[in-house]
C-alpha positions as CSV (number, residue, x, y, z in Angstrom):
1,M,27.5,6.1,-10.7
2,N,27.5,9.5,-12.3
3,K,25.4,11.9,-10.2
4,K,24.9,14.3,-13.1
5,I,23.5,11.6,-15.3
6,I,21.2,10.4,-12.6
7,A,20.0,13.9,-12.0
8,A,19.3,14.4,-15.7
9,L,17.5,11.1,-16.0
10,Y,15.6,11.9,-12.7
11,K,14.4,15.2,-14.2
12,K,13.3,13.4,-17.4
13,E,11.4,10.8,-15.4
14,M,9.6,13.4,-13.2
15,T,8.6,15.4,-16.2
16,D,7.1,12.3,-17.9
17,I,5.3,11.3,-14.7
18,L,3.8,14.8,-13.9
19,R,2.7,15.1,-17.6
20,D,0.4,12.1,-17.0
21,K,-3.0,13.2,-15.8
22,K,-3.7,9.9,-14.1
23,T,-0.7,10.4,-11.8
24,I,-1.9,13.9,-10.8
25,L,-5.4,12.6,-10.2
26,M,-4.1,9.8,-7.9
27,M,-1.7,12.2,-6.1
28,I,-3.9,15.2,-5.5
29,V,-7.6,14.5,-6.1
30,V,-7.8,11.2,-4.2
31,P,-6.0,12.2,-1.0
32,L,-7.1,15.8,-0.8
33,I,-10.7,15.5,-1.9
34,L,-11.9,12.0,-2.2
35,Y,-10.8,10.7,1.2
36,P,-12.4,13.5,3.2
37,L,-15.6,13.1,1.2
38,I,-15.7,9.4,1.8
39,F,-15.0,9.8,5.6
40,I,-17.5,12.6,6.1
41,G,-20.0,10.8,3.9
42,S,-19.7,7.6,5.8
43,M,-20.1,9.4,9.1
44,A,-23.3,11.1,7.8
45,L,-24.6,7.8,6.5
46,S,-23.9,6.1,9.7
47,A,-25.7,8.8,11.7
48,S,-28.6,8.7,9.3
49,I,-28.9,4.9,9.6
50,M,-28.7,5.1,13.4
51,N,-31.3,7.8,13.5
52,A,-33.6,5.9,11.1
53,S,-33.2,2.7,13.2
54,T,-34.4,4.4,16.3
55,S,-37.1,6.6,14.8
56,S,-38.8,3.9,12.7
57,T,-41.9,2.2,14.0
58,Y,-41.5,-1.5,14.5
59,R,-44.4,-4.0,14.5
60,I,-44.3,-6.5,17.3
61,G,-46.7,-9.1,18.5
62,F,-47.4,-11.3,21.6
63,D,-48.3,-14.9,20.7
64,Q,-50.1,-16.8,23.5
65,V,-48.6,-14.5,26.2
66,P,-51.1,-14.2,29.1
67,E,-49.7,-10.9,30.4
68,A,-49.7,-9.3,26.9
69,P,-51.7,-6.3,28.0
70,E,-49.4,-5.7,31.0
71,L,-46.3,-6.0,28.7
72,R,-47.8,-3.6,26.2
73,T,-48.3,-1.0,28.8
74,F,-44.9,-1.5,30.3
75,F,-43.2,-1.4,26.8
76,S,-45.0,1.8,25.9
77,E,-43.8,3.6,29.1
78,A,-40.2,2.2,29.0
79,A,-39.8,2.8,25.2
80,K,-40.1,6.5,25.8
81,E,-36.8,6.6,27.6
82,Y,-35.1,4.7,24.8
83,G,-36.8,6.6,22.0
84,Y,-38.3,3.4,20.6
85,D,-41.6,3.4,18.7
86,F,-43.6,0.1,18.7
87,L,-46.9,-0.7,16.8
88,Y,-48.5,-3.6,18.7
89,L,-50.4,-6.2,16.7
90,T,-53.0,-6.9,19.3
91,P,-55.8,-6.2,20.0
92,N,-57.0,-4.6,16.8
93,G,-55.2,-6.8,14.4
94,L,-55.8,-10.1,16.1
95,Q,-59.0,-12.2,16.1
96,E,-59.2,-15.3,18.3
97,E,-60.8,-18.2,16.4
98,G,-60.9,-21.4,18.4
99,N,-57.4,-22.5,19.5
100,G,-55.6,-20.5,16.8
101,A,-55.2,-16.9,15.8
102,V,-55.9,-15.1,12.6
103,I,-53.9,-12.0,11.9
104,T,-55.9,-9.6,9.8
105,V,-54.2,-6.8,7.9
106,L,-56.6,-4.1,6.8
107,H,-55.7,-2.2,3.5
108,E,-57.0,1.1,2.2
109,D,-58.9,-0.5,-0.7
110,G,-61.0,-2.4,1.8
111,E,-59.5,-5.8,1.1
112,N,-57.9,-7.8,3.9
113,T,-54.9,-10.1,4.1
114,E,-55.0,-12.8,6.7
115,Y,-52.1,-14.7,8.2
116,A,-52.8,-17.9,10.1
117,T,-49.9,-17.7,12.5
118,Y,-47.5,-15.1,13.8
119,E,-44.6,-17.0,12.1
120,E,-46.3,-16.6,8.8
121,A,-46.8,-12.9,9.4
122,L,-43.2,-12.6,10.4
123,K,-41.9,-14.3,7.3
124,N,-44.1,-12.3,5.0
125,G,-42.8,-9.0,6.4
126,Y,-45.9,-7.8,8.2
127,L,-44.3,-8.5,11.7
128,D,-40.8,-7.4,12.6
129,A,-40.7,-9.7,15.7
130,Y,-43.0,-11.4,18.1
131,L,-42.8,-12.7,21.7
132,T,-43.7,-16.2,22.9
133,K,-43.7,-17.6,26.4
134,E,-43.3,-21.1,27.7
135,T,-42.6,-22.8,31.0
136,V,-39.3,-24.7,31.3
137,G,-39.4,-27.7,33.6
138,A,-36.6,-29.3,35.5
139,A,-35.4,-32.9,34.9
140,D,-37.7,-34.3,37.6
141,G,-40.8,-32.5,36.3
142,N,-40.7,-29.6,38.8
143,Q,-41.2,-26.2,37.5
144,S,-38.0,-24.3,37.1
145,G,-38.9,-21.0,35.4
146,E,-40.6,-19.2,32.5
147,V,-38.8,-18.3,29.3
148,Y,-39.8,-15.5,26.9
149,R,-38.6,-16.2,23.4
150,I,-38.0,-13.4,20.9
151,N,-38.8,-14.7,17.5
152,Y,-37.2,-12.8,14.6
153,L,-35.4,-13.1,11.2
154,A,-31.7,-12.7,11.4
155,S,-31.6,-12.2,7.6
156,E,-33.7,-9.0,7.9
157,T,-32.2,-5.8,9.4
158,D,-35.5,-4.4,10.7
159,S,-36.3,-7.7,12.4
160,Q,-32.9,-7.8,14.0
161,T,-33.3,-4.2,15.3
162,A,-36.8,-5.0,16.6
163,A,-35.5,-8.1,18.4
164,S,-32.8,-6.0,20.1
165,M,-35.3,-3.4,21.2
166,I,-37.6,-6.1,22.7
167,E,-34.5,-7.5,24.5
168,D,-34.0,-4.0,26.1
169,M,-37.6,-3.9,27.1
170,L,-37.6,-7.3,28.7
171,E,-34.4,-6.4,30.6
172,E,-36.3,-3.4,32.0
173,Y,-39.3,-5.5,32.8
174,R,-37.2,-8.1,34.6
175,Q,-35.6,-5.4,36.6
176,S,-38.9,-3.9,37.6
177,L,-40.2,-7.4,38.7
178,R,-37.1,-7.9,40.9
179,E,-37.7,-4.6,42.6
180,E,-41.4,-5.3,43.2
181,R,-40.7,-8.7,44.7
182,L,-38.0,-7.3,47.0
183,I,-40.3,-4.6,48.2
184,E,-43.1,-7.2,48.8
185,A,-40.5,-9.1,50.9
186,G,-39.8,-6.1,53.0
187,L,-36.3,-5.5,51.5
188,L,-34.7,-2.4,50.0
189,P,-34.0,-3.0,46.3
190,D,-31.0,-0.8,46.2
191,D,-29.3,-2.6,49.1
192,I,-29.8,-6.0,47.5
193,L,-29.4,-5.3,43.9
194,Y,-26.7,-2.6,44.1
195,P,-24.7,-3.3,47.3
196,I,-21.8,-1.3,45.7
197,S,-21.6,1.3,43.0
198,Y,-18.8,2.0,40.5
199,E,-17.9,4.4,37.8
200,Y,-15.3,4.7,35.1
201,Q,-12.4,7.2,35.5
202,D,-10.5,7.6,32.2
203,M,-6.9,8.3,33.1
204,S,-5.9,8.9,29.4
205,S,-5.5,12.5,28.3
206,N,-7.6,13.8,25.4
207,E,-4.5,13.6,23.2
208,E,-4.0,9.9,24.1
209,T,-7.6,9.1,23.4
210,M,-7.6,10.9,20.1
211,G,-4.2,9.4,19.2
212,S,-5.5,5.9,19.9
213,L,-8.4,6.5,17.5
214,L,-6.1,8.0,14.8
215,G,-3.6,5.1,15.2
216,Y,-6.2,2.7,13.9
217,I,-7.1,4.9,10.9
218,I,-3.9,6.5,9.7
219,P,-1.7,3.4,9.1
220,F,-4.1,1.9,6.6
221,L,-4.6,5.2,4.7
222,M,-0.9,6.0,4.7
223,I,0.1,2.6,3.4
224,T,-2.6,2.7,0.8
225,S,-1.7,6.2,-0.4
226,I,2.0,5.4,-0.6
227,L,1.3,2.3,-2.7
228,M,-1.1,4.2,-5.0
229,G,1.4,7.0,-5.3
230,A,4.2,4.6,-6.2
231,M,2.1,2.3,-8.4
232,Y,1.3,4.6,-11.3
233,P,4.8,6.1,-11.7
234,A,6.2,2.6,-11.5
235,I,3.9,1.5,-14.3
236,D,4.6,4.5,-16.4
237,T,8.4,4.3,-16.1
238,T,8.5,0.5,-16.9
239,A,5.5,-0.9,-18.8
240,G,4.5,2.5,-20.1
241,E,7.9,3.0,-21.7
242,K,7.8,-0.5,-23.2
243,E,4.4,0.3,-24.7
244,R,5.5,3.7,-26.1
245,G,8.8,2.1,-27.3
246,T,11.0,4.6,-25.4
247,L,12.7,2.1,-23.2
248,E,14.8,0.8,-26.1
249,T,15.9,4.4,-26.7
250,L,17.0,4.8,-23.1
251,L,19.0,1.6,-23.2
252,T,21.0,2.9,-26.2
253,L,22.1,6.0,-24.4
254,P,25.6,6.1,-22.9
255,V,24.3,5.5,-19.4
256,R,24.7,2.5,-17.1
257,N,21.7,0.4,-16.2
258,L,22.2,1.2,-12.6
259,E,22.0,5.0,-13.3
260,M,18.8,4.5,-15.2
261,I,17.3,2.3,-12.5
262,M,18.2,4.8,-9.8
263,S,16.6,7.6,-11.7
264,K,13.4,5.6,-12.1
265,F,13.6,4.5,-8.4
266,L,14.1,8.0,-7.1
267,A,11.3,9.5,-9.3
268,T,8.8,6.8,-8.2
269,S,9.8,7.3,-4.5
270,T,9.4,11.1,-4.8
271,V,5.9,10.7,-6.1
272,A,5.1,8.1,-3.4
273,V,6.4,10.4,-0.6
274,A,4.5,13.4,-2.1
275,A,1.3,11.4,-2.2
276,A,1.8,10.3,1.4
277,L,2.4,13.9,2.6
278,L,-0.6,15.2,0.7
279,N,-2.6,12.4,2.4
280,L,-1.2,13.4,5.7
281,I,-2.3,17.0,5.1
282,S,-5.7,15.7,4.1
283,M,-6.0,13.7,7.3
284,G,-4.9,16.7,9.3
285,I,-7.7,18.8,7.9
286,L,-10.1,15.9,8.6
287,G,-8.8,15.7,12.1
288,A,-9.4,19.4,12.6
289,Y,-12.9,18.9,11.3
290,M,-13.6,16.1,13.7
291,Y,-12.2,18.1,16.6
292,E,-14.4,21.1,15.8
293,S,-17.4,18.8,15.5
294,M,-16.8,17.2,18.8
295,Q,-16.3,20.6,20.4
296,A,-19.6,21.8,19.0
297,A,-21.4,18.7,20.2
298,S,-20.0,18.8,23.7
299,D,-21.3,21.1,26.4
300,V,-17.9,21.1,28.1
301,P,-14.9,22.6,26.2
302,M,-12.3,20.0,25.3
303,E,-8.7,20.9,25.9
304,F,-6.5,19.6,23.2
305,N,-2.7,20.0,22.7
306,V,-1.8,19.5,19.0
307,I,1.9,20.2,19.7
308,S,2.1,16.9,21.6
309,Y,1.7,15.0,18.4
310,L,4.7,16.6,16.7
311,P,7.3,13.9,17.7
312,A,4.9,11.2,16.5
313,I,4.3,13.0,13.2
314,F,8.0,13.7,12.7
315,I,9.0,10.0,13.2
316,M,6.0,8.9,11.1
317,I,7.1,11.1,8.2
318,L,10.6,9.6,8.4
319,C,9.1,6.1,8.5
320,V,6.8,6.9,5.6
321,A,9.7,8.2,3.5
322,V,11.7,5.0,4.2
323,F,8.7,2.8,3.5
324,A,8.0,4.7,0.2
325,L,11.4,3.5,-1.0
326,F,10.4,-0.1,-0.3
327,A,7.0,0.3,-1.9
328,S,8.5,1.9,-5.0
329,A,11.1,-0.8,-5.4
330,V,8.5,-3.5,-5.1
331,C,6.2,-1.8,-7.6
332,L,9.1,-1.4,-10.1
333,C,10.1,-5.1,-9.7
334,V,6.6,-6.2,-10.4
335,C,5.8,-3.8,-13.3
336,I,9.0,-4.6,-15.2
337,F,7.5,-7.9,-16.2
338,A,4.5,-6.3,-17.9
339,R,4.4,-5.5,-21.6
340,S,1.7,-2.8,-21.4
341,F,0.1,-0.3,-19.0
342,K,-3.0,-2.4,-18.7
343,E,-1.1,-5.6,-18.0
344,A,1.0,-3.8,-15.3
345,Q,-2.2,-2.7,-13.6
346,N,-3.3,-6.3,-13.4
347,Y,0.0,-7.3,-11.9
348,T,-0.1,-4.6,-9.2
349,T,-3.6,-5.6,-8.1
350,P,-2.3,-8.5,-5.9
351,V,0.4,-6.3,-4.6
352,M,-2.2,-3.7,-3.5
353,L,-4.3,-6.4,-1.8
354,V,-1.3,-7.8,0.1
355,F,-0.2,-4.3,1.2
356,M,-3.8,-3.4,2.2
357,F,-4.2,-6.6,4.2
358,A,-0.9,-6.2,6.0
359,G,-1.8,-2.5,6.6
360,M,-4.8,-3.6,8.6
361,A,-2.5,-5.1,11.2
362,G,-2.9,-2.0,13.3
363,M,-6.6,-2.6,13.6
364,I,-6.1,-6.0,15.2
365,P,-6.0,-5.6,19.0
366,A,-4.0,-8.8,19.7
367,V,-1.1,-7.7,17.4
368,S,1.5,-5.3,18.7
369,L,4.9,-4.0,17.8
370,D,7.7,-6.2,19.2
371,G,10.9,-7.9,18.1
372,S,9.1,-10.2,15.8
373,T,6.6,-7.9,14.1
374,S,9.1,-5.1,13.7
375,L,10.8,-7.1,10.9
376,I,7.7,-8.0,9.0
377,P,7.4,-5.7,5.9
378,V,4.3,-3.4,5.8
379,V,3.1,-4.8,9.1
380,N,5.9,-3.1,11.0
381,V,5.1,0.3,9.6
382,A,1.4,0.0,10.5
383,L,2.1,-1.1,14.0
384,L,4.7,1.5,14.5
385,I,2.3,4.3,13.6
386,V,-0.2,2.9,16.1
387,E,2.4,3.0,18.8
388,L,3.6,6.5,17.9
389,F,0.1,8.0,18.3
390,K,-0.3,6.2,21.6
391,F,2.9,8.1,22.7
392,H,4.9,4.9,23.0
393,F,8.4,5.7,21.8
394,D,10.6,2.6,22.0
395,M,13.7,3.8,20.1
396,G,15.0,0.3,19.7
397,L,11.8,-0.9,17.9
398,I,11.7,2.3,15.9
399,A,15.2,1.7,14.7
400,M,14.5,-1.9,13.8
401,V,11.5,-0.8,11.7
402,L,13.5,1.9,9.9
403,F,16.6,-0.2,9.3
404,S,14.6,-3.2,8.2
405,N,12.7,-1.2,5.7
406,V,16.0,0.3,4.4
407,A,17.4,-3.3,4.1
408,Y,14.3,-4.5,2.3
409,S,14.5,-1.5,-0.1
410,L,18.1,-2.2,-0.8
411,L,17.3,-5.8,-1.5
412,A,14.5,-4.9,-3.8
413,V,16.8,-2.5,-5.6
414,V,19.4,-5.2,-6.1
415,I,16.7,-7.5,-7.5
416,M,15.4,-4.7,-9.7
417,T,19.0,-4.1,-11.0
418,K,19.3,-7.8,-11.9
419,L,15.9,-7.7,-13.6
420,F,16.8,-4.7,-15.7
421,N,19.9,-6.5,-16.8
422,S,17.8,-9.3,-18.3
423,E,16.7,-8.7,-21.9
424,D,14.4,-11.6,-21.7
425,I,12.5,-9.9,-18.9
426,L,12.7,-6.4,-20.4
427,F,11.6,-7.4,-23.9
428,G,10.2,-10.9,-23.4
429,D,6.7,-12.0,-22.6
430,G,7.2,-11.5,-18.9
431,T,4.5,-12.9,-16.6
432,G,2.1,-12.9,-19.6
433,S,3.6,-16.3,-20.5
434,I,0.9,-18.5,-18.9
435,R,0.9,-21.5,-21.1
436,L,-2.1,-23.0,-19.3
437,L,-4.3,-20.4,-21.0
438,E,-3.4,-21.8,-24.5
439,K,-4.9,-24.8,-26.2
440,R,-2.8,-27.8,-25.5
441,S,-2.8,-28.8,-29.2
442,D,-1.2,-25.4,-30.0
443,M,1.6,-25.7,-27.5
444,K,5.1,-26.4,-28.5
445,E,6.8,-29.6,-27.4
446,K,9.5,-29.4,-24.7
447,Q,9.0,-25.7,-24.0
448,M,10.1,-23.9,-20.9
449,P,7.4,-22.5,-18.4
450,G,7.0,-18.8,-18.3
451,I,7.2,-16.7,-15.1
452,G,3.4,-16.5,-15.3
453,D,3.3,-20.3,-15.1
454,V,5.5,-20.3,-12.1
455,V,3.3,-17.7,-10.3
456,L,0.1,-19.5,-11.2
457,L,1.5,-22.9,-10.1
458,L,2.8,-21.6,-6.8
459,S,-0.6,-19.9,-6.2
460,I,-2.4,-23.2,-6.9
461,L,-0.1,-25.1,-4.6
462,L,-0.6,-22.5,-1.8
463,I,-4.3,-22.6,-2.0
464,A,-4.3,-26.5,-2.2
465,L,-2.0,-26.6,0.9
466,M,-4.2,-24.3,2.9
467,L,-7.6,-25.8,1.9
468,I,-6.7,-29.4,1.5
469,G,-3.3,-30.1,3.0
470,S,-4.0,-28.4,6.3
471,I,-7.2,-30.3,6.8
472,A,-5.5,-33.5,5.9
473,I,-2.8,-32.9,8.5
474,L,-5.3,-32.0,11.2
475,K,-7.4,-35.1,10.5
476,Y,-4.7,-37.7,9.7
477,R,-1.6,-36.1,11.1
478,A,1.5,-37.9,9.7
479,Y,-0.6,-39.6,7.0
480,G,-2.0,-36.2,6.2
481,L,1.5,-35.0,5.7
482,V,2.0,-37.8,3.2
483,I,-1.1,-36.6,1.4
484,Q,0.1,-33.0,1.4
485,Q,3.5,-33.9,-0.1
486,L,2.0,-36.2,-2.8
487,M,-0.4,-33.4,-3.6
488,I,2.6,-31.0,-4.2
489,L,4.2,-33.6,-6.5
490,G,1.0,-34.4,-8.4
491,I,0.0,-30.8,-9.1
492,T,3.5,-29.8,-10.1
493,V,4.1,-32.8,-12.5
494,F,0.6,-32.6,-14.0
495,Y,0.9,-28.8,-14.6
496,C,4.3,-29.3,-16.4
497,W,3.0,-32.3,-18.4
498,Y,-0.1,-30.3,-19.5
499,I,2.0,-27.4,-20.8
500,K,4.4,-29.8,-22.5
501,T,7.4,-28.8,-20.4
502,D,10.9,-30.0,-21.1
503,F,11.2,-32.1,-18.0
504,K,14.9,-32.8,-18.4
505,K,15.8,-29.2,-18.5
506,V,13.3,-27.8,-16.0
507,F,13.8,-30.4,-13.4
508,H,17.6,-30.8,-14.0
509,L,17.2,-34.6,-14.6
510,K,20.8,-35.5,-14.7
511,R,22.3,-38.6,-13.0
512,P,24.4,-37.4,-10.1
513,K,28.1,-38.4,-9.8
514,I,29.7,-39.6,-6.7
515,G,31.6,-36.4,-6.4
516,D,28.3,-34.4,-6.6
517,L,26.8,-36.4,-3.7
518,L,29.9,-36.2,-1.6
519,T,30.2,-32.5,-2.1
520,G,26.5,-32.1,-1.4
521,T,26.9,-34.0,1.9
522,L,29.8,-31.9,3.0
523,L,27.9,-28.7,2.0
524,W,24.9,-29.9,4.0
525,V,27.0,-30.4,7.1
526,G,28.4,-26.9,6.9
527,T,25.0,-25.5,6.1
528,Y,23.3,-27.4,8.9
529,I,25.8,-25.9,11.5
530,L,25.1,-22.4,10.1
531,M,21.3,-23.1,10.2
532,M,21.6,-24.1,13.8
533,T,23.5,-20.9,14.6
534,L,20.8,-18.8,12.8
535,T,18.1,-20.7,14.7
536,V,19.6,-19.9,18.1
537,L,20.0,-16.3,17.2
538,F,16.5,-15.8,15.8
539,S,15.0,-17.9,18.6
540,A,16.3,-15.4,21.1
541,V,14.6,-12.6,19.1
542,F,11.4,-14.5,18.2
543,P,10.9,-17.1,21.0
544,G,7.2,-17.6,20.1
545,S,7.9,-18.6,16.6
546,A,10.5,-21.2,17.7
547,E,8.1,-22.8,20.2
548,S,5.2,-22.9,17.8
549,A,7.3,-24.5,15.0
550,G,8.6,-27.2,17.2
551,Q,5.2,-27.9,18.8
552,D,3.5,-28.2,15.5
553,L,5.9,-31.0,14.4
554,L,5.5,-32.9,17.7
555,N,1.7,-32.8,17.3
556,I,1.9,-34.2,13.8
557,W,4.4,-37.0,14.8
558,E,2.5,-38.0,18.0
559,N,2.0,-41.8,18.2
560,A,3.3,-42.2,14.6
561,P,5.8,-45.0,13.9
562,I,9.3,-44.0,12.9
563,W,9.1,-45.3,9.4
564,L,6.0,-43.1,8.7
565,V,7.7,-40.0,10.2
566,I,10.8,-40.6,8.0
567,L,8.6,-41.1,4.9
568,S,6.3,-38.1,5.6
569,S,8.9,-35.6,6.9
570,A,12.2,-36.6,5.2
571,L,11.9,-38.7,2.1
572,L,8.7,-37.3,0.5
573,P,9.6,-33.6,1.2
574,A,13.0,-34.2,-0.3
575,I,11.4,-35.4,-3.5
576,C,8.1,-33.4,-3.7
577,E,9.3,-30.0,-2.5
578,E,12.5,-30.1,-4.5
579,T,10.4,-30.9,-7.6
580,A,8.4,-27.7,-7.1
581,F,11.0,-25.3,-5.8
582,R,14.4,-26.4,-7.2
583,G,12.6,-27.9,-10.2
584,V,9.9,-25.6,-11.7
585,L,10.7,-22.4,-9.7
586,F,14.5,-22.4,-10.0
587,G,14.6,-24.1,-13.4
588,T,12.4,-21.4,-14.9
589,L,14.1,-18.4,-13.1
590,Q,17.5,-19.7,-14.1
591,N,16.6,-19.2,-17.8
592,K,14.8,-15.8,-17.2
593,C,17.1,-13.8,-15.0
594,H,20.6,-13.6,-13.4
595,I,21.6,-16.7,-11.5
596,L,22.0,-14.9,-8.2
597,V,18.5,-13.4,-8.5
598,A,17.2,-16.9,-9.3
599,V,18.9,-18.4,-6.3
600,L,17.7,-15.6,-4.0
601,I,14.1,-15.7,-5.2
602,T,14.0,-19.5,-4.8
603,G,15.2,-19.2,-1.3
604,V,12.8,-16.5,-0.3
605,V,9.8,-18.3,-1.8
606,F,10.9,-21.5,-0.1
607,G,11.2,-19.7,3.2
608,L,7.7,-18.1,2.8
609,Y,6.3,-21.6,2.0
610,H,7.0,-22.7,5.6
611,M,4.9,-19.9,7.1
612,N,7.0,-19.3,10.2
613,L,9.1,-16.2,10.9
614,I,12.2,-18.1,12.0
615,K,11.9,-20.7,9.3
616,F,11.6,-17.9,6.7
617,F,15.2,-16.9,7.4
618,V,16.7,-20.3,8.3
619,V,14.9,-22.4,5.7
620,G,15.2,-19.5,3.2
621,F,19.0,-19.7,3.6
622,F,18.8,-23.5,3.1
623,G,16.7,-23.0,0.0
624,C,19.4,-20.7,-1.5
625,V,22.1,-23.3,-0.8
626,L,20.0,-26.1,-2.4
627,A,19.4,-24.0,-5.5
628,Y,23.1,-23.1,-5.8
629,A,24.0,-26.8,-5.5
630,V,21.6,-27.7,-8.4
631,Y,23.0,-24.9,-10.5
632,K,26.6,-26.1,-10.0
633,T,26.0,-29.8,-10.3
634,G,23.2,-29.7,-12.9
635,S,21.3,-32.4,-11.0
636,I,18.3,-32.0,-8.8
637,A,19.2,-35.3,-7.1
638,V,21.9,-33.5,-5.2
639,S,19.4,-31.1,-3.6
640,M,17.1,-33.9,-2.9
641,W,19.9,-35.8,-1.2
642,M,20.8,-32.7,0.9
643,H,17.1,-32.1,1.7
644,F,16.7,-35.7,2.8
645,L,19.8,-35.6,5.0
646,N,18.6,-32.4,6.7
647,N,15.1,-33.6,7.5
648,L,16.2,-37.1,8.5
649,F,18.8,-35.7,10.9
650,S,16.0,-33.6,12.5
651,V,13.8,-36.7,12.9
652,L,16.6,-38.7,14.5
653,L,17.4,-35.9,16.9
654,T,13.8,-36.0,18.1
655,F,13.2,-39.8,18.3
656,Y,16.6,-40.9,19.5
657,E,17.5,-38.0,21.7
658,D,19.7,-39.9,24.2
659,Q,21.7,-41.7,21.5
660,M,22.2,-38.5,19.4
661,A,23.1,-36.6,22.6
662,S,26.0,-39.0,23.2
663,I,27.2,-38.5,19.6
664,F,26.6,-34.8,19.3
665,P,26.5,-33.4,22.8
666,I,26.9,-29.8,21.7
667,L,23.5,-29.9,20.0
668,F,21.8,-30.7,23.3
669,R,23.8,-28.6,25.7
670,E,21.8,-25.8,27.2
671,D,24.7,-23.5,28.1
672,P,27.7,-24.3,25.9
673,G,30.8,-22.3,26.4
674,I,31.6,-19.4,24.1
675,G,34.8,-21.1,23.0
676,E,33.0,-24.3,22.2
677,L,30.4,-22.4,20.2
678,A,33.0,-20.4,18.3
679,I,34.8,-23.7,17.3
680,F,31.4,-25.2,16.3
681,V,30.5,-22.2,14.1
682,M,34.0,-22.0,12.7
683,I,33.8,-25.6,11.6
684,G,30.5,-24.9,9.9
685,V,31.9,-21.9,8.0
686,I,35.0,-23.8,6.9
687,L,33.0,-26.8,5.6
688,F,30.5,-24.4,3.9
689,V,33.3,-22.4,2.2
690,V,35.3,-25.5,1.2
691,S,32.1,-27.1,-0.3
692,I,31.3,-24.0,-2.3
693,L,34.9,-23.8,-3.6
694,L,34.8,-27.5,-4.6
695,L,31.5,-26.9,-6.5
696,R,33.1,-23.9,-8.3
697,R,36.3,-25.7,-9.3
698,K,36.1,-27.0,-12.8
699,H,38.8,-29.6,-12.4
700,F,36.8,-31.2,-9.7
701,N,34.9,-32.9,-12.5
702,A,37.8,-35.4,-12.5
703,L,36.3,-36.9,-9.4
704,K,32.9,-37.3,-11.0
């Protein structure tokens, strides 16, 4: 790479970006002005709502409650301490007529409105809540107690508030009755009701308390601001240049694609980091405002050491800068598919939602930063910021977060490089090619799906698996797994049939040769050994994920016959999942981008499909191998065969543990020797490499 060329291109990209008023708006106006206004406005609104809820007058009633006069008197006195204001329906608004009651509402014009029951008055909005009383008897008919029922409307805010206030009043009334009865019995209420006393002693410093609060707010705002800062430059430098027609001009310059990509990447990252820093300044000003407000409201001066936050802020800035690289690369990868600025905005919306959802991980009390979560993109950054502001500095976890984000950024840059090398992606229809939106009569015969079709199909499959497949498995277990797999096959085949897909080309429908299957078997053996090695390594880092994955399968297979387990967990997944992933997904990507990108994306998506952290890496690696086997042999039957062997072997290991242990003792040994493990892994590597070489040798066709 030529640094001077990159610097010149970088200067050009920054000039174009800063010339755009939308970018300036999102970088400066939003973080510096809008966020403080939103926060201060929400605080003022909340205070106003709380004040209104306690200062309003609520209409309550007593329906067939004998001690209603006593309760009204007690409520009136106790409500003064709480600041509540009640308007009692009785006696002025209630007229007894026989066994019932008529609630009469007097209006200024002299006309009256009558409600036959308290329930009718409540539902028509005249009453906010009312109290009833009944005696609850024991099973043998003996009296066991009296129950007051607070009748209200959960759908009405005022009614909910009034019910909560009545609950406070009844609690006070119950307490007063207890004390009266203890005094009547000659006992001291304090000795009986409060034999001990306790109080809270907060051992956290003011800095730790404030840091804990900031740790819940800052991650979400920082992640959102970084993404918004990266989004618009990424759109402008990709889809914007396509729309203006300047991308073609750039490609004709005597510069390498990598140099052009790095300039766009660095420019987008610069804007993202700048937006994050401006947002940090804005939050600092907001924090100072909150501190001064708390100082003004408190009678006791609050000691606060701002300098203690400097280490956390420094590490956070470093983390933010690294994360900005990842966010920029992701945005560029997504936006390169768009043909226009508007279309790119549509594509970045799901990315924004995913990042925002992951950014809320810091708000979930049960989720913390550990060896597992430190490797999850976006989530690890949010959790790290929370830990930093709690003054928890685990250098190992900090390093894992930083290095993982660097690795993800490099991976995204590699993918982005491959995408920029594809003219079909740069100047084709991109993800706009959703054939399903066209009339079927206008579709061409034997056409290839577009990237948009793949994204839509996988989204439909994911929703179907979560809403239907998961329920089927919970209800029918192994039979539910059969339903899930057939659903994958049915949706995939129907979608491809409807858009008139070239089945032979997309699904690699070629009869496999004996050599293909033999090589696939050998490749699976080597891959399986490597997968076992990866599983052991990742299980040591993520023990929870390993246990949950194994337990889920055992629950599904419980009491199921062996034939059903093989059908549901080996044969059908080999056919149905391969049809979706090595068929539609890989078959489409193979014709749209570089083969290595297609293989990698297929593996990543296949790993994500299994929704388990360990399986993401292990199964993702297996998915890459399967895709490569399909590419080299031209037949999806080879990947189906390898997939079937893999799942069948796992089933046999579970159901015939003793027999398999006698054949493969190393797989069941708890503490194998280092030498034995090294030989085992070496065999796997040799078999894997030999199989890959056999697939790549052209003269191996003689065996086919």
